[in-house]
C-alpha positions as CSV (number, residue, x, y, z in Angstrom):
1,M,148.9,69.1,173.4
2,E,152.5,69.4,174.6
3,Y,153.1,72.1,176.6
4,S,156.3,73.9,177.5
5,Y,157.6,76.5,180.3
6,I,160.0,78.9,179.5
7,H,161.2,81.2,182.6
8,L,162.7,84.9,181.4
9,A,165.4,85.5,184.0
10,G,165.2,87.8,186.5
11,Y,161.3,88.5,186.0
12,G,160.5,85.9,187.8
13,R,158.0,84.5,185.2
14,V,156.7,81.7,184.2
15,Y,154.8,81.7,180.4
16,E,152.9,78.7,180.0
17,V,153.2,78.3,175.6
18,A,151.4,75.3,174.2
19,K,153.3,73.8,171.0
20,R,152.3,70.6,169.0
21,A,153.9,67.1,169.7
22,G,157.4,66.9,168.0
23,G,157.3,70.9,167.4
24,R,160.8,71.1,169.2
25,K,162.4,68.2,167.3
26,A,161.3,70.0,164.4
27,R,162.9,73.2,164.7
28,V,165.9,71.8,166.2
29,A,166.0,70.3,162.5
30,Q,165.3,73.3,161.1
31,R,167.7,75.5,163.4
32,S,170.5,72.9,161.6
33,A,169.7,73.3,158.4
34,P,171.8,75.1,156.1
35,L,170.6,78.6,155.3
36,A,169.7,80.4,152.2
37,A,172.6,83.3,152.3
38,E,170.1,85.9,152.1
39,H,168.6,84.4,155.7
40,Q,171.8,83.9,157.5
41,P,172.7,86.1,160.5
42,V,176.3,87.0,159.1
43,R,177.8,87.0,155.9
44,P,181.1,87.8,154.9
45,G,181.8,91.3,154.3
46,E,179.3,92.8,157.1
47,T,180.2,96.4,157.1
48,G,182.4,98.3,159.8
49,G,183.3,101.4,160.7
50,H,181.4,102.1,163.7
51,F,184.2,102.2,166.6
52,K,186.8,105.1,165.6
53,P,189.4,105.5,168.1
54,L,191.0,108.4,166.6
55,K,189.0,111.8,166.8
56,E,188.5,113.4,163.6
57,E,191.7,116.0,164.5
58,G,193.9,113.0,165.3
59,V,193.1,111.2,162.4
60,A,194.4,114.7,160.3
61,A,197.5,114.6,162.5
62,V,198.6,111.0,162.1
63,Q,197.6,111.7,158.1
64,E,200.3,114.4,158.1
65,N,202.7,113.0,160.3
66,I,202.9,109.7,157.5
67,F,203.7,111.8,154.8
68,R,206.2,113.5,156.6
69,I,207.7,110.5,157.7
70,L,207.9,109.2,154.0
71,E,208.6,112.6,152.7
72,E,211.9,113.3,155.5
73,V,213.2,109.6,156.8
74,G,212.3,107.6,154.1
75,F,213.8,103.9,153.8
76,G,216.9,102.6,153.4
77,D,218.6,99.7,152.3
78,A,216.4,99.7,148.5
79,T,217.5,97.5,146.0
80,P,218.2,98.7,142.8
81,H,215.3,98.0,140.7
82,C,213.3,99.7,143.9
83,I,215.7,102.5,143.5
84,E,214.9,103.3,139.7
85,A,211.0,102.0,139.9
86,C,210.4,104.6,142.3
87,T,212.8,107.9,141.8
88,A,211.2,107.2,138.3
89,V,208.2,108.4,139.7
90,G,208.7,111.0,141.4
91,A,211.0,109.2,144.6
92,V,214.3,110.7,145.7
93,L,217.2,109.1,146.7
94,G,219.1,110.9,149.3
95,D,223.6,111.4,149.5
96,D,223.0,109.0,152.9
97,G,221.2,106.8,150.5
98,R,218.1,106.9,151.8
99,L,214.9,106.6,149.5
100,R,212.3,109.2,150.3
101,M,208.8,109.9,148.9
102,P,207.7,113.5,148.5
103,R,203.9,113.3,149.0
104,A,203.2,114.3,145.9
105,T,204.7,110.8,145.0
106,V,203.0,109.1,147.1
107,E,199.5,110.3,146.7
108,R,199.7,109.5,142.9
109,A,200.2,105.8,144.0
110,I,197.2,106.2,146.0
111,G,195.3,107.3,143.3
112,Q,196.0,104.7,141.2
113,A,196.0,101.6,143.6
114,E,193.1,99.6,143.2
115,K,190.3,100.4,145.8
116,S,188.1,97.7,145.3
117,L,189.4,94.0,144.5
118,V,188.4,90.7,144.6
119,L,190.3,88.0,146.5
120,Y,189.6,84.4,144.2
121,G,188.5,81.0,146.0
122,Q,189.7,78.1,144.3
123,D,185.8,77.8,144.6
124,P,183.8,80.9,143.3
125,S,181.8,80.8,146.3
126,H,184.1,81.7,149.1
127,D,185.4,85.3,146.8
128,L,185.6,88.1,148.8
129,R,185.2,91.5,147.7
130,I,187.7,93.4,149.3
131,S,186.3,97.2,149.4
132,G,185.2,99.9,151.8
133,Q,185.1,98.9,155.1
134,D,183.6,95.5,154.5
135,V,185.0,93.2,157.4
136,H,186.6,89.6,156.7
137,F,188.5,87.2,158.7
138,A,191.1,85.4,158.2
139,T,194.2,82.8,159.5
140,A,197.7,84.0,160.0
141,G,200.9,83.0,161.2
142,A,204.0,81.2,161.5
143,A,204.0,79.1,164.7
144,V,207.1,76.8,165.3
145,M,204.9,74.8,167.5
146,I,201.1,73.2,167.9
147,V,199.4,73.1,171.3
148,D,198.3,69.9,171.7
149,A,194.6,70.2,173.7
150,E,193.7,66.8,174.4
151,K,197.8,66.3,176.4
152,R,197.7,70.1,177.3
153,A,201.6,70.6,175.5
154,Y,203.1,72.0,172.6
155,R,205.3,70.0,170.0
156,D,206.6,71.0,166.8
157,S,204.7,71.9,164.2
158,L,204.8,69.6,160.8
159,A,203.6,69.5,157.2
160,Q,200.9,67.8,158.2
161,D,199.4,69.9,160.9
162,L,199.4,72.8,158.4
163,Y,197.0,70.3,155.7
164,D,194.8,70.1,158.6
165,L,194.6,72.9,160.0
166,A,193.9,74.1,156.1
167,R,191.0,71.4,156.6
168,I,189.5,72.5,159.4
169,A,189.3,76.2,158.6
170,D,187.8,75.0,154.9
171,T,184.6,73.7,157.5
172,C,184.1,77.1,159.3
173,E,182.2,79.7,158.1
174,H,183.5,82.5,159.5
175,I,186.9,82.3,158.9
176,H,186.7,83.4,155.5
177,L,190.5,83.1,154.0
178,F,193.3,80.9,154.9
179,Q,196.6,82.3,155.5
180,R,199.2,79.8,156.4
181,M,199.6,79.0,160.0
182,C,202.8,77.1,161.1
183,V,206.5,76.3,160.0
184,L,207.1,73.1,158.6
185,R,209.9,72.3,160.9
186,D,210.5,69.0,159.5
187,L,211.4,70.0,156.2
188,P,214.7,71.3,156.6
189,D,215.4,72.9,153.4
190,N,213.9,76.3,152.4
191,Y,212.5,75.5,148.7
192,E,210.6,72.2,150.0
193,M,209.5,74.0,153.3
194,D,208.4,77.4,151.2
195,F,206.7,74.6,148.2
196,N,205.2,72.4,150.8
197,T,203.7,75.2,152.8
198,L,201.6,76.6,149.3
199,Y,200.9,72.9,148.4
200,C,199.5,71.9,151.9
201,S,197.5,75.2,152.2
202,V,195.9,75.4,148.4
203,M,195.2,71.2,148.4
204,G,193.7,71.7,152.4
205,T,190.9,74.8,151.2
206,A,189.1,75.7,148.3
207,K,189.1,79.4,150.4
208,H,191.5,82.0,149.0
209,V,194.9,80.8,150.6
210,G,197.4,83.2,152.1
211,T,201.4,82.7,152.1
212,S,205.1,83.7,151.7
213,W,208.2,83.0,150.4
214,S,211.6,82.9,151.5
215,D,213.2,83.5,148.5
216,V,212.3,84.5,144.6
217,A,213.5,81.2,142.9
218,H,211.2,79.3,145.2
219,L,208.2,81.8,143.8
220,E,209.0,81.4,140.3
221,R,208.9,77.8,140.6
222,S,205.4,77.7,142.7
223,L,203.6,80.2,140.5
224,R,204.5,77.2,137.5
225,M,202.8,74.8,140.1
226,L,199.8,77.0,140.8
227,H,199.5,77.2,136.9
228,R,199.0,73.7,136.7
229,V,196.1,74.3,139.6
230,A,194.6,77.0,137.7
231,G,194.4,75.2,134.2
232,S,196.9,77.9,132.3
233,E,198.8,80.5,133.0
234,S,196.4,82.9,131.6
235,Q,193.5,81.4,133.9
236,W,195.6,81.8,136.9
237,R,196.3,85.4,136.0
238,A,192.1,85.5,135.5
239,R,191.1,84.2,139.1
240,P,194.4,84.6,141.3
241,F,193.7,82.0,144.5
242,V,196.8,82.8,146.4
243,S,197.7,85.7,147.7
244,Q,201.6,86.7,148.7
245,S,202.1,87.7,152.5
246,N,205.5,90.2,151.6
247,C,207.0,91.6,155.0
248,F,209.3,94.0,152.8
249,V,210.1,96.4,155.4
250,V,212.4,96.1,158.3
251,P,210.7,97.9,160.7
252,P,211.9,100.6,161.2
253,M,211.6,102.1,157.6
254,K,214.1,100.1,156.1
255,F,213.5,97.9,152.6
256,T,214.6,94.0,153.1
257,D,216.2,93.0,149.6
258,E,215.0,89.1,149.0
259,A,211.0,90.5,150.0
260,L,211.4,92.8,147.3
261,K,212.5,90.7,144.9
262,C,209.6,88.6,145.5
263,L,207.1,91.3,145.9
264,R,208.2,92.6,142.1
265,V,207.9,88.7,141.0
266,A,204.6,88.5,142.6
267,V,203.2,91.9,141.3
268,E,204.4,90.8,137.8
269,G,202.9,87.2,137.9
270,G,199.3,88.1,139.0
271,M,199.6,88.0,142.3
272,P,197.3,89.7,145.3
273,V,200.4,90.6,147.6
274,L,199.9,91.8,151.3
275,L,202.2,94.5,151.9
276,L,203.2,94.0,156.0
277,S,204.6,95.7,157.8
278,A,204.8,93.9,161.2
279,G,206.6,96.4,163.7
280,Q,206.5,96.2,167.6
281,A,205.8,99.0,169.8
282,G,208.2,100.4,171.9
283,A,211.0,98.6,169.9
284,T,210.7,98.4,166.2
285,T,208.2,101.0,166.4
286,P,207.3,104.1,169.0
287,A,206.0,103.3,172.4
288,C,203.4,105.8,171.3
289,L,200.5,104.6,169.6
290,A,199.8,107.5,167.7
291,G,203.6,107.0,166.4
292,A,203.0,103.4,165.8
293,V,200.2,104.0,163.3
294,S,202.0,106.5,161.6
295,Q,205.2,104.3,161.1
296,A,203.6,101.2,160.3
297,W,201.3,103.3,157.8
298,A,204.2,105.1,156.5
299,E,205.9,101.5,155.8
300,C,202.8,100.5,154.0
301,L,202.6,103.1,151.7
302,G,206.3,103.0,150.5
303,G,205.5,99.2,149.4
304,L,202.5,100.9,147.7
305,V,204.7,103.0,145.9
306,Y,207.0,100.2,145.0
307,V,204.1,98.4,143.5
308,N,202.5,100.9,141.4
309,A,205.9,101.9,140.2
310,I,206.0,98.2,138.7
311,K,202.3,98.1,137.6
312,P,199.8,100.5,138.0
313,G,196.8,99.3,139.8
314,A,198.3,96.2,140.8
315,P,196.2,94.0,143.1
316,A,197.6,95.2,147.0
317,I,196.1,95.2,150.6
318,L,197.9,97.8,152.6
319,G,198.9,95.7,156.2
320,A,199.5,97.7,159.0
321,W,200.3,95.3,161.5
322,P,201.5,97.4,164.5
323,F,202.1,94.6,167.7
324,V,202.6,95.3,170.6
325,S,205.4,94.8,173.4
326,D,205.0,94.1,177.3
327,L,207.2,97.1,178.1
328,R,207.9,95.6,181.7
329,T,209.7,92.5,179.5
330,G,209.9,93.3,176.2
331,A,207.7,90.2,175.5
332,M,205.1,90.4,172.5
333,S,202.0,90.5,173.6
334,G,199.5,90.2,171.3
335,G,196.5,89.7,173.3
336,S,196.7,93.1,175.1
337,P,194.3,95.7,174.6
338,E,196.6,98.0,173.0
339,Q,197.0,95.9,170.1
340,G,193.0,96.1,169.6
341,L,193.1,99.5,169.7
342,L,196.5,99.6,167.5
343,S,194.6,97.9,164.7
344,A,191.3,99.7,164.9
345,A,193.6,103.0,164.7
346,C,195.1,101.5,161.8
347,A,191.9,100.3,160.1
348,Q,190.4,104.2,160.3
349,M,193.3,105.3,158.8
350,G,192.4,102.7,155.8
351,E,189.0,104.5,155.5
352,V,191.1,107.8,155.1
353,F,193.5,106.5,152.3
354,E,190.1,104.3,150.8
355,L,192.9,101.7,150.2
356,P,192.0,97.9,151.0
357,F,193.3,97.1,154.3
358,G,194.2,94.2,156.7
359,T,195.8,94.0,160.1
360,A,196.3,91.4,163.3
361,C,193.9,90.4,165.8
362,G,192.9,87.5,167.8
363,M,195.8,86.2,168.6
364,T,196.2,85.5,172.5
365,D,199.3,85.4,175.4
366,S,197.3,82.4,176.7
367,K,199.1,78.8,176.6
368,L,195.9,76.9,176.2
369,P,192.4,77.6,175.2
370,D,191.0,78.8,178.7
371,F,189.2,81.9,180.0
372,Q,192.3,84.2,178.8
373,A,192.8,83.0,175.3
374,G,188.6,83.6,175.0
375,A,188.7,86.9,176.1
376,E,191.6,88.7,174.7
377,R,190.7,87.0,171.3
378,A,187.3,88.5,171.5
379,S,188.3,92.0,172.7
380,T,190.9,92.7,170.0
381,A,189.3,90.9,167.1
382,L,186.2,92.9,168.0
383,A,187.6,96.1,167.7
384,A,189.7,95.7,164.8
385,A,186.0,94.1,162.8
386,L,184.1,97.2,164.4
387,S,186.8,99.6,163.0
388,G,186.1,98.4,159.4
389,A,189.3,96.4,159.1
390,N,188.5,94.6,155.6
391,I,191.0,91.5,156.5
392,V,191.5,90.6,160.0
393,Y,194.2,87.8,159.7
394,E,195.8,85.7,162.9
395,A,192.2,85.9,163.8
396,A,192.1,82.7,165.0
397,G,193.9,79.4,166.1
398,M,196.9,81.8,167.1
399,Y,198.4,81.0,170.8
400,A,201.4,82.0,172.8
401,S,201.5,85.4,171.4
402,L,202.1,83.5,168.2
403,L,204.5,80.9,168.9
404,G,201.9,78.2,169.2
405,A,198.9,77.0,166.4
406,C,195.9,74.9,168.0
407,P,193.8,73.3,165.6
408,E,190.6,72.6,168.0
409,S,190.4,76.6,168.3
410,L,189.8,76.9,165.0
411,L,186.9,75.5,165.9
412,L,185.8,77.1,169.4
413,D,187.3,80.6,167.8
414,N,184.9,80.3,164.5
415,D,182.0,81.1,167.5
416,V,183.9,84.1,168.2
417,L,184.2,85.3,164.8
418,G,180.7,84.7,164.4
419,A,179.6,86.4,167.6
420,A,181.9,89.7,166.4
421,M,180.2,89.7,163.2
422,R,177.0,89.9,164.3
423,M,178.3,92.7,166.7
424,T,180.2,94.3,163.4
425,R,176.5,94.2,161.2
426,G,174.4,96.2,163.7
427,I,170.6,96.8,164.2
428,E,168.5,96.9,161.3
429,V,166.2,99.8,162.1
430,D,163.0,100.2,159.8
431,E,159.5,99.6,159.6
432,E,159.1,95.4,160.3
433,T,162.3,95.6,163.2
434,L,160.2,98.5,164.7
435,S,157.4,95.3,164.9
436,F,154.9,98.5,166.3
437,D,152.2,95.9,164.9
438,T,153.5,93.0,166.6
439,I,153.5,95.1,170.3
440,R,150.2,96.3,169.9
441,D,148.8,92.8,169.0
442,T,150.4,91.0,171.8
443,C,149.6,93.9,174.1
444,M,146.0,94.2,173.3
445,G,144.6,90.7,173.2
446,G,147.0,88.5,172.5
447,E,149.2,86.1,174.5
448,G,151.2,88.5,176.9
449,H,154.3,87.2,175.7
450,Y,156.0,87.3,172.2
451,L,157.5,83.3,172.1
452,G,155.2,82.0,169.5
453,S,154.1,85.2,167.3
454,A,154.9,84.8,163.9
455,Q,157.5,87.9,163.6
456,T,159.7,85.5,166.4
457,L,159.6,82.7,164.1
458,R,160.2,84.5,161.3
459,V,163.3,86.1,162.6
460,M,165.3,83.6,164.9
461,Q,167.3,82.3,162.3
462,S,167.9,85.7,160.2
463,E,168.0,88.2,163.6
464,Y,170.4,85.9,166.1
465,L,173.1,83.8,165.6
466,Y,173.8,80.5,167.8
467,P,177.0,79.0,168.7
468,D,177.8,75.4,167.6
469,F,179.9,75.2,170.9
470,S,178.9,77.8,173.7
471,D,176.8,76.2,176.4
472,R,173.2,78.1,177.2
473,N,171.2,75.8,178.7
474,S,170.4,76.0,182.5
475,P,172.5,74.3,185.4
476,T,170.5,71.6,185.8
477,V,169.8,70.6,182.0
478,W,173.8,71.1,181.2
479,E,174.4,68.6,184.8
480,G,171.8,66.2,182.9
481,S,173.4,66.1,179.8
482,G,176.9,65.4,181.4
483,K,178.3,68.5,181.9
484,P,179.5,69.4,178.5
485,D,183.1,70.7,178.2
486,P,183.2,73.4,174.5
487,L,187.0,72.4,174.6
488,Q,186.1,68.6,174.1
489,H,182.8,68.9,171.8
490,A,185.6,70.6,169.6
491,I,188.2,67.9,170.2
492,A,185.8,65.5,169.0
493,R,185.0,67.9,165.9
494,K,188.5,68.3,165.0
495,N,189.2,64.4,165.3
496,E,185.6,64.0,162.6
497,I,186.8,66.6,160.6
498,L,190.4,65.0,160.2
499,Q,188.6,61.7,159.8
500,K,186.3,62.6,156.8
501,H,186.9,66.3,155.6
502,Y,189.2,65.6,152.7
503,P,189.0,68.6,149.9
504,A,188.7,67.2,146.4
505,H,188.6,70.7,144.5
506,V,192.3,69.8,143.0
507,S,191.6,66.7,140.8
508,D,193.6,63.9,141.0
509,D,195.1,64.0,137.7
510,V,196.3,67.9,138.8
511,D,197.3,66.5,141.9
512,R,199.8,63.7,140.1
513,A,200.8,66.1,137.5
514,I,201.8,68.5,140.5
515,R,204.1,65.4,141.7
516,E,206.2,64.7,138.6
517,E,207.4,67.9,138.5
518,F,207.8,69.2,142.4
519,P,209.2,67.9,145.4
520,V,205.6,67.2,147.5
521,F,206.4,66.1,150.9
522,L,202.8,64.7,152.0
523,S,202.3,61.3,150.6
524,R,198.8,61.0,148.6
525,E,197.1,58.9,151.5
526,A,197.5,61.6,153.6
527,V,195.7,63.7,151.8
528,G,193.3,61.5,151.1
529,R,193.8,60.3,147.6
530,G,195.5,56.8,148.5
């Protein structure tokens, strides 16, 4: 018989637990095997809503302020089509050229809006139900640089980098959808950049993809490519697997021409839209957090009025993304505690309006994967998840306040997001989990500990989440293992993924057809089709 000695930290006790030879190896193999969905400790769409930074009276005051902003301030620079569509449903164009939206008009749009939508993956196993306070994590960003963790340096981001980031995210359990993370700086032509951003993302992952377009003509051509990937236009419309991230508003409270045109084409083309307001507190939104939340939601609801004027019930996510300025310098501070508070408060308003909601949390001001990065990412992403944000964008891989994207960090951050989701899931209480019988049997005639109890073995996988990169060994074991470093482990894993993982959810025939019609930049060899 083999024995294992387990020390319970802080209690000075060592338990001697008998086990069969090879038992540890069997348990390790069991933990390494993929779990059935019903046994996983966390799943996409765990329900949040536990953290409420706004008190009840604060929620009511912010809600009234939002309607007042829309009705009394309104939007500048609306396009002719936006004016025509919105005034047809009750908006009012003032003599000052501002488009104002009475409360009744906004409430009608909220009533028409799709409250529960599906973001489809190219693989149906990645379909995401966006409703209530169900939580999901996503990448996002427009980094102009790549963080080279091995050289501790920054360089320009390239098309290959975006494809590689998508491939890595494709393997990350707790990154549920992939929104493009970087700018393709090796493609100076705007159309080629927009198209290849879509191509690299769609080819790199079978998960739902989000991206944006700088010109409406680029989007129209890209839709033809998406019809090819889906099989036909009707198949695309049945399962649109790409959403448009649309900055239709330039804070404070001004529409932007080309983005509104892209928004219209996306809605008419059956593409889900992320209505994105990305003001910066103290610069383009008020420095007071309640005012920043109010303006962000007013801007998003103005976009919703337009979307529903085009097509009632078109799939839309309200993207109130108020960012934070360090008021000492004016620099963006995505890792600040106020970023978590703002996003959580915006999510709380999403619950009030009962609308699909996404926000941005998890970016860091640090330049490299280090203590600052982990602390800032964990604290802000957790705040957004606990508040019930349906999608937490920019939750992984983003550094230097969104200037840099780090491939290895996607893997490290996957552990962080898994932990945040486990805390979001909370603790289930029922007769089984209260464990009275197990306590009684252990204390009254049992072994005096729970290490080998049937219940412990039964729930060790479903109740507990185990990280891939964090080291939980004792200092002695850690030293005997060569003092493993999580970042070095992630670098090695990244290299392994990029050598072997070439998603094949888009067939060779479709890829060739796309290349015949569109300016694909990456070679077939670069996407594993040589």
